[in-house]
A tleap script that builds the chain and sets N, CA, C and O, in Angstrom:
source leaprc.protein.ff14SB
mol = sequence {
  NMET ALA GLN ILE LEU ARG GLU HIE VAL SER
  ALA ALA ALA ALA GLY PRO PRO ALA LYS GLU
  MET THR ILE GLU GLN VAL ARG GLU ALA ALA
  ARG THR GLU PRO ALA LEU ARG ASP ALA ALA
  ALA LEU GLN GLY ARG ILE PRO VAL ILE CYS
  ASN ALA LYS ALA ARG SER VAL LEU GLY TRP
  ARG PRO GLN ASP VAL VAL GLU THR ILE VAL
  ALA THR ALA ASP SER VAL LEU GLY PRO GLY
  LEU CYS LEU PRO GLY GLY CGLY
}
set mol.1.N position { 39.724 55.715 -12.314 }
set mol.1.CA position { 38.334 55.518 -12.608 }
set mol.1.C position { 38.169 54.671 -13.861 }
set mol.1.O position { 37.356 53.748 -13.895 }
set mol.2.N position { 38.938 54.989 -14.881 }
set mol.2.CA position { 38.845 54.235 -16.132 }
set mol.2.C position { 39.175 52.769 -15.906 }
set mol.2.O position { 38.537 51.891 -16.487 }
set mol.3.N position { 40.163 52.498 -15.071 }
set mol.3.CA position { 40.540 51.109 -14.784 }
set mol.3.C position { 39.393 50.383 -14.082 }
set mol.3.O position { 39.095 49.239 -14.424 }
set mol.4.N position { 38.756 51.015 -13.124 }
set mol.4.CA position { 37.617 50.411 -12.419 }
set mol.4.C position { 36.488 50.138 -13.394 }
set mol.4.O position { 35.875 49.072 -13.345 }
set mol.5.N position { 36.203 51.085 -14.283 }
set mol.5.CA position { 35.141 50.886 -15.273 }
set mol.5.C position { 35.458 49.717 -16.188 }
set mol.5.O position { 34.580 48.906 -16.484 }
set mol.6.N position { 36.715 49.621 -16.643 }
set mol.6.CA position { 37.092 48.514 -17.519 }
set mol.6.C position { 36.954 47.173 -16.816 }
set mol.6.O position { 36.564 46.184 -17.436 }
set mol.7.N position { 37.274 47.132 -15.518 }
set mol.7.CA position { 37.212 45.875 -14.781 }
set mol.7.C position { 35.785 45.457 -14.444 }
set mol.7.O position { 35.483 44.264 -14.405 }
set mol.8.N position { 34.901 46.429 -14.199 }
set mol.8.CA position { 33.563 46.103 -13.698 }
set mol.8.C position { 32.432 46.360 -14.687 }
set mol.8.O position { 31.345 45.801 -14.538 }
set mol.9.N position { 32.665 47.183 -15.678 }
set mol.9.CA position { 31.641 47.519 -16.668 }
set mol.9.C position { 32.302 47.447 -18.040 }
set mol.9.O position { 32.096 48.323 -18.881 }
set mol.10.N position { 33.084 46.416 -18.260 }
set mol.10.CA position { 33.997 46.340 -19.397 }
set mol.10.C position { 33.373 46.587 -20.763 }
set mol.10.O position { 33.938 47.339 -21.557 }
set mol.11.N position { 32.242 45.988 -21.061 }
set mol.11.CA position { 31.664 46.131 -22.400 }
set mol.11.C position { 31.315 47.576 -22.722 }
set mol.11.O position { 31.514 48.030 -23.849 }
set mol.12.N position { 30.801 48.292 -21.746 }
set mol.12.CA position { 30.372 49.666 -21.972 }
set mol.12.C position { 31.484 50.674 -21.734 }
set mol.12.O position { 31.334 51.849 -22.069 }
set mol.13.N position { 32.603 50.230 -21.157 }
set mol.13.CA position { 33.658 51.159 -20.769 }
set mol.13.C position { 34.878 51.073 -21.663 }
set mol.13.O position { 35.985 51.372 -21.215 }
set mol.14.N position { 34.712 50.682 -22.888 }
set mol.14.CA position { 35.852 50.564 -23.786 }
set mol.14.C position { 36.433 51.922 -24.149 }
set mol.14.O position { 37.596 52.002 -24.547 }
set mol.15.N position { 35.660 52.985 -24.024 }
set mol.15.CA position { 36.094 54.307 -24.440 }
set mol.15.C position { 37.006 55.079 -23.512 }
set mol.15.O position { 37.805 55.874 -24.007 }
set mol.16.N position { 36.944 54.899 -22.161 }
set mol.16.CA position { 37.783 55.732 -21.297 }
set mol.16.C position { 39.266 55.537 -21.565 }
set mol.16.O position { 39.684 54.435 -21.921 }
set mol.17.N position { 40.070 56.582 -21.401 }
set mol.17.CA position { 41.505 56.487 -21.655 }
set mol.17.C position { 42.166 55.413 -20.793 }
set mol.17.O position { 41.730 55.139 -19.675 }
set mol.18.N position { 43.207 54.820 -21.324 }
set mol.18.CA position { 43.888 53.727 -20.627 }
set mol.18.C position { 45.073 54.207 -19.793 }
set mol.18.O position { 45.637 53.423 -19.030 }
set mol.19.N position { 45.461 55.467 -19.919 }
set mol.19.CA position { 46.603 55.940 -19.137 }
set mol.19.C position { 46.337 57.338 -18.597 }
set mol.19.O position { 45.462 58.054 -19.083 }
set mol.20.N position { 47.110 57.709 -17.584 }
set mol.20.CA position { 46.965 59.021 -16.994 }
set mol.20.C position { 47.636 60.064 -17.869 }
set mol.20.O position { 48.613 59.792 -18.567 }
set mol.21.N position { 47.078 61.269 -17.809 }
set mol.21.CA position { 47.662 62.385 -18.552 }
set mol.21.C position { 48.666 63.099 -17.655 }
set mol.21.O position { 48.502 63.126 -16.435 }
set mol.22.N position { 49.690 63.670 -18.246 }
set mol.22.CA position { 50.616 64.510 -17.487 }
set mol.22.C position { 49.925 65.842 -17.237 }
set mol.22.O position { 48.935 66.162 -17.895 }
set mol.23.N position { 50.437 66.616 -16.296 }
set mol.23.CA position { 49.841 67.924 -16.012 }
set mol.23.C position { 49.907 68.831 -17.244 }
set mol.23.O position { 49.013 69.648 -17.466 }
set mol.24.N position { 50.959 68.687 -18.035 }
set mol.24.CA position { 51.068 69.483 -19.259 }
set mol.24.C position { 49.955 69.112 -20.246 }
set mol.24.O position { 49.369 69.982 -20.890 }
set mol.25.N position { 49.675 67.820 -20.355 }
set mol.25.CA position { 48.600 67.366 -21.244 }
set mol.25.C position { 47.238 67.846 -20.745 }
set mol.25.O position { 46.374 68.219 -21.539 }
set mol.26.N position { 47.054 67.836 -19.428 }
set mol.26.CA position { 45.792 68.318 -18.855 }
set mol.26.C position { 45.615 69.803 -19.150 }
set mol.26.O position { 44.536 70.234 -19.556 }
set mol.27.N position { 46.679 70.588 -18.944 }
set mol.27.CA position { 46.605 72.031 -19.225 }
set mol.27.C position { 46.244 72.297 -20.683 }
set mol.27.O position { 45.413 73.156 -20.978 }
set mol.28.N position { 46.867 71.563 -21.579 }
set mol.28.CA position { 46.600 71.740 -23.012 }
set mol.28.C position { 45.162 71.350 -23.338 }
set mol.28.O position { 44.473 72.072 -24.058 }
set mol.29.N position { 44.707 70.225 -22.820 }
set mol.29.CA position { 43.347 69.766 -23.094 }
set mol.29.C position { 42.311 70.698 -22.468 }
set mol.29.O position { 41.213 70.843 -23.005 }
set mol.30.N position { 42.641 71.328 -21.346 }
set mol.30.CA position { 41.704 72.224 -20.661 }
set mol.30.C position { 41.391 73.471 -21.489 }
set mol.30.O position { 40.397 74.152 -21.236 }
set mol.31.N position { 42.229 73.765 -22.466 }
set mol.31.CA position { 41.962 74.923 -23.335 }
set mol.31.C position { 40.667 74.747 -24.114 }
set mol.31.O position { 39.965 75.721 -24.388 }
set mol.32.N position { 40.351 73.508 -24.469 }
set mol.32.CA position { 39.143 73.251 -25.262 }
set mol.32.C position { 38.119 72.393 -24.527 }
set mol.32.O position { 37.001 72.221 -25.011 }
set mol.33.N position { 38.486 71.851 -23.364 }
set mol.33.CA position { 37.575 70.987 -22.604 }
set mol.33.C position { 37.336 71.580 -21.217 }
set mol.33.O position { 38.153 71.396 -20.315 }
set mol.34.N position { 36.222 72.288 -21.045 }
set mol.34.CA position { 35.946 72.952 -19.766 }
set mol.34.C position { 35.965 72.019 -18.555 }
set mol.34.O position { 36.301 72.454 -17.454 }
set mol.35.N position { 35.615 70.752 -18.738 }
set mol.35.CA position { 35.591 69.804 -17.620 }
set mol.35.C position { 36.979 69.587 -17.020 }
set mol.35.O position { 37.086 69.124 -15.884 }
set mol.36.N position { 38.030 69.908 -17.748 }
set mol.36.CA position { 39.395 69.704 -17.254 }
set mol.36.C position { 39.995 70.952 -16.619 }
set mol.36.O position { 41.120 70.902 -16.121 }
set mol.37.N position { 39.280 72.059 -16.623 }
set mol.37.CA position { 39.848 73.313 -16.105 }
set mol.37.C position { 40.173 73.241 -14.619 }
set mol.37.O position { 41.212 73.747 -14.194 }
set mol.38.N position { 39.306 72.623 -13.821 }
set mol.38.CA position { 39.597 72.486 -12.389 }
set mol.38.C position { 40.830 71.627 -12.169 }
set mol.38.O position { 41.674 71.949 -11.332 }
set mol.39.N position { 40.938 70.536 -12.915 }
set mol.39.CA position { 42.104 69.658 -12.781 }
set mol.39.C position { 43.373 70.403 -13.161 }
set mol.39.O position { 44.404 70.235 -12.509 }
set mol.40.N position { 43.315 71.220 -14.199 }
set mol.40.CA position { 44.491 71.985 -14.624 }
set mol.40.C position { 44.896 72.992 -13.555 }
set mol.40.O position { 46.084 73.227 -13.333 }
set mol.41.N position { 43.900 73.589 -12.892 }
set mol.41.CA position { 44.183 74.581 -11.852 }
set mol.41.C position { 44.902 73.957 -10.657 }
set mol.41.O position { 45.645 74.645 -9.957 }
set mol.42.N position { 44.691 72.679 -10.419 }
set mol.42.CA position { 45.373 72.007 -9.306 }
set mol.42.C position { 46.855 71.799 -9.579 }
set mol.42.O position { 47.626 71.557 -8.651 }
set mol.43.N position { 47.259 71.890 -10.830 }
set mol.43.CA position { 48.650 71.782 -11.243 }
set mol.43.C position { 49.347 70.534 -10.698 }
set mol.43.O position { 50.488 70.597 -10.240 }
set mol.44.N position { 48.643 69.402 -10.754 }
set mol.44.CA position { 49.239 68.147 -10.331 }
set mol.44.C position { 49.115 67.842 -8.848 }
set mol.44.O position { 49.419 66.727 -8.423 }
set mol.45.N position { 48.673 68.814 -8.049 }
set mol.45.CA position { 48.503 68.561 -6.613 }
set mol.45.C position { 47.247 67.717 -6.403 }
set mol.45.O position { 46.269 67.842 -7.140 }
set mol.46.N position { 47.290 66.878 -5.412 }
set mol.46.CA position { 46.121 66.077 -5.053 }
set mol.46.C position { 45.479 66.736 -3.841 }
set mol.46.O position { 46.116 66.858 -2.795 }
set mol.47.N position { 44.223 67.165 -3.969 }
set mol.47.CA position { 43.586 67.848 -2.841 }
set mol.47.C position { 43.350 66.887 -1.672 }
set mol.47.O position { 43.062 65.706 -1.867 }
set mol.48.N position { 43.476 67.414 -0.474 }
set mol.48.CA position { 43.212 66.623 0.718 }
set mol.48.C position { 41.775 66.902 1.133 }
set mol.48.O position { 41.401 68.041 1.412 }
set mol.49.N position { 40.989 65.854 1.167 }
set mol.49.CA position { 39.585 65.980 1.519 }
set mol.49.C position { 39.352 65.134 2.760 }
set mol.49.O position { 39.716 63.958 2.796 }
set mol.50.N position { 38.747 65.729 3.772 }
set mol.50.CA position { 38.545 65.034 5.034 }
set mol.50.C position { 37.049 64.917 5.335 }
set mol.50.O position { 36.315 65.903 5.272 }
set mol.51.N position { 36.615 63.723 5.655 }
set mol.51.CA position { 35.211 63.518 6.009 }
set mol.51.C position { 35.059 63.153 7.481 }
set mol.51.O position { 34.022 62.629 7.886 }
set mol.52.N position { 36.092 63.427 8.290 }
set mol.52.CA position { 36.092 63.051 9.703 }
set mol.52.C position { 34.921 63.664 10.466 }
set mol.52.O position { 34.313 62.994 11.300 }
set mol.53.N position { 34.598 64.925 10.195 }
set mol.53.CA position { 33.509 65.581 10.923 }
set mol.53.C position { 32.160 64.955 10.565 }
set mol.53.O position { 31.324 64.758 11.447 }
set mol.54.N position { 31.937 64.641 9.301 }
set mol.54.CA position { 30.692 63.993 8.894 }
set mol.54.C position { 30.586 62.616 9.537 }
set mol.54.O position { 29.496 62.184 9.913 }
set mol.55.N position { 31.708 61.934 9.662 }
set mol.55.CA position { 31.708 60.618 10.302 }
set mol.55.C position { 31.395 60.734 11.795 }
set mol.55.O position { 30.556 60.003 12.323 }
set mol.56.N position { 32.082 61.667 12.469 }
set mol.56.CA position { 31.933 61.760 13.925 }
set mol.56.C position { 30.623 62.418 14.346 }
set mol.56.O position { 29.962 61.934 15.265 }
set mol.57.N position { 30.239 63.500 13.699 }
set mol.57.CA position { 29.035 64.227 14.095 }
set mol.57.C position { 27.767 63.546 13.590 }
set mol.57.O position { 26.792 63.411 14.330 }
set mol.58.N position { 27.783 63.123 12.344 }
set mol.58.CA position { 26.576 62.567 11.728 }
set mol.58.C position { 26.529 61.038 11.731 }
set mol.58.O position { 25.492 60.438 11.452 }
set mol.59.N position { 27.671 60.416 12.052 }
set mol.59.CA position { 27.725 58.962 11.995 }
set mol.59.C position { 27.701 58.431 10.567 }
set mol.59.O position { 27.373 57.268 10.330 }
set mol.60.N position { 28.048 59.285 9.635 }
set mol.60.CA position { 28.019 58.959 8.209 }
set mol.60.C position { 29.174 58.029 7.848 }
set mol.60.O position { 30.282 58.171 8.365 }
set mol.61.N position { 28.911 57.103 6.980 }
set mol.61.CA position { 29.949 56.218 6.455 }
set mol.61.C position { 29.881 56.265 4.934 }
set mol.61.O position { 28.839 55.968 4.350 }
set mol.62.N position { 30.990 56.640 4.285 }
set mol.62.CA position { 30.966 56.725 2.821 }
set mol.62.C position { 30.871 55.352 2.180 }
set mol.62.O position { 31.303 54.350 2.749 }
set mol.63.N position { 30.302 55.327 0.995 }
set mol.63.CA position { 30.235 54.095 0.215 }
set mol.63.C position { 31.624 53.826 -0.366 }
set mol.63.O position { 32.385 54.759 -0.622 }
set mol.64.N position { 31.940 52.581 -0.567 }
set mol.64.CA position { 33.202 52.181 -1.170 }
set mol.64.C position { 33.371 52.867 -2.538 }
set mol.64.O position { 32.407 52.980 -3.296 }
set mol.65.N position { 34.581 53.318 -2.849 }
set mol.65.CA position { 34.858 54.047 -4.088 }
set mol.65.C position { 34.504 53.216 -5.319 }
set mol.65.O position { 33.859 53.717 -6.241 }
set mol.66.N position { 34.921 51.952 -5.338 }
set mol.66.CA position { 34.630 51.098 -6.492 }
set mol.66.C position { 33.121 50.942 -6.665 }
set mol.66.O position { 32.606 51.051 -7.777 }
set mol.67.N position { 32.409 50.686 -5.555 }
set mol.67.CA position { 30.949 50.551 -5.622 }
set mol.67.C position { 30.308 51.829 -6.161 }
set mol.67.O position { 29.373 51.773 -6.960 }
set mol.68.N position { 30.810 52.965 -5.724 }
set mol.68.CA position { 30.253 54.253 -6.161 }
set mol.68.C position { 30.440 54.462 -7.655 }
set mol.68.O position { 29.503 54.860 -8.347 }
set mol.69.N position { 31.637 54.197 -8.158 }
set mol.69.CA position { 31.919 54.379 -9.584 }
set mol.69.C position { 31.086 53.424 -10.429 }
set mol.69.O position { 30.518 53.824 -11.445 }
set mol.70.N position { 31.011 52.153 -10.010 }
set mol.70.CA position { 30.235 51.161 -10.757 }
set mol.70.C position { 28.746 51.510 -10.721 }
set mol.70.O position { 28.069 51.411 -11.745 }
set mol.71.N position { 28.225 51.915 -9.562 }
set mol.71.CA position { 26.809 52.273 -9.452 }
set mol.71.C position { 26.484 53.492 -10.323 }
set mol.71.O position { 25.416 53.553 -10.933 }
set mol.72.N position { 27.395 54.448 -10.379 }
set mol.72.CA position { 27.181 55.624 -11.220 }
set mol.72.C position { 27.140 55.222 -12.689 }
set mol.72.O position { 26.265 55.664 -13.433 }
set mol.73.N position { 28.082 54.387 -13.104 }
set mol.73.CA position { 28.090 53.915 -14.496 }
set mol.73.C position { 26.816 53.144 -14.806 }
set mol.73.O position { 26.218 53.329 -15.866 }
set mol.74.N position { 26.400 52.287 -13.891 }
set mol.74.CA position { 25.174 51.513 -14.100 }
set mol.74.C position { 23.958 52.418 -14.228 }
set mol.74.O position { 23.066 52.157 -15.035 }
set mol.75.N position { 23.922 53.500 -13.420 }
set mol.75.CA position { 22.765 54.404 -13.481 }
set mol.75.C position { 22.713 55.165 -14.802 }
set mol.75.O position { 21.637 55.544 -15.265 }
set mol.76.N position { 23.874 55.385 -15.403 }
set mol.76.CA position { 23.916 56.077 -16.697 }
set mol.76.C position { 23.651 55.095 -17.838 }
set mol.76.O position { 22.917 55.402 -18.778 }
set mol.77.N position { 24.254 53.917 -17.743 }
set mol.77.CA position { 24.132 52.936 -18.819 }
set mol.77.C position { 22.809 52.176 -18.773 }
set mol.77.O position { 22.299 51.760 -19.813 }
set mol.78.N position { 22.253 51.993 -17.585 }
set mol.78.CA position { 21.018 51.232 -17.425 }
set mol.78.C position { 19.870 51.734 -18.270 }
set mol.78.O position { 19.249 50.944 -18.982 }
set mol.79.N position { 19.561 53.040 -18.218 }
set mol.79.CA position { 18.431 53.532 -19.017 }
set mol.79.C position { 18.772 53.751 -20.490 }
set mol.79.O position { 18.000 54.382 -21.211 }
set mol.80.N position { 19.918 53.239 -20.947 }
set mol.80.CA position { 20.261 53.369 -22.347 }
set mol.80.C position { 21.048 54.618 -22.674 }
set mol.80.O position { 21.276 54.917 -23.846 }
set mol.81.N position { 21.466 55.348 -21.662 }
set mol.81.CA position { 22.333 56.500 -21.904 }
set mol.81.C position { 23.729 55.971 -22.152 }
set mol.81.O position { 23.958 54.766 -22.055 }
set mol.82.N position { 24.660 56.844 -22.470 }
set mol.82.CA position { 26.023 56.360 -22.706 }
set mol.82.C position { 27.026 57.286 -22.074 }
set mol.82.O position { 26.725 58.435 -21.749 }
set mol.83.N position { 28.237 56.764 -21.904 }
set mol.83.CA position { 29.335 57.568 -21.364 }
set mol.83.C position { 29.730 58.623 -22.376 }
set mol.83.O position { 29.540 58.418 -23.575 }
set mol.84.N position { 30.289 59.777 -21.920 }
set mol.84.CA position { 30.720 60.818 -22.856 }
set mol.84.C position { 31.637 60.254 -23.935 }
set mol.84.O position { 32.559 59.489 -23.647 }
set mol.85.N position { 31.378 60.633 -25.150 }
set mol.85.CA position { 32.208 60.172 -26.267 }
set mol.85.C position { 31.789 58.812 -26.772 }
set mol.85.O position { 32.356 58.318 -27.746 }
set mol.86.N position { 30.808 58.192 -26.134 }
set mol.86.CA position { 30.404 56.857 -26.514 }
set mol.86.C position { 29.276 56.826 -27.519 }
set mol.86.O position { 28.778 55.756 -27.868 }
set mol.87.N position { 28.859 58.018 -27.997 }
set mol.87.CA position { 27.822 58.069 -29.016 }
set mol.87.C position { 26.509 58.114 -28.400 }
set mol.87.O position { 25.499 58.161 -29.102 }
savepdb mol mol.pdb
quit
């Protein structure tokens, strides 16, 4: 996500970390950062998420991941809000 933000929203995305954390680092950070507790509980496993039923039953098509991340950043930055830690 941080890489996508740097590539597409570079001026406003200078703050996100430039590298991935190890599971040990995530566990340690989760002690004081509640947003990381779910990630720590996964213990490095990547959850499998399937949208096949939504596609077949509802005819739903997900938006591209890059478009979604950029649109979310734009919606936060557009009205003058800022990314966490960005002041």
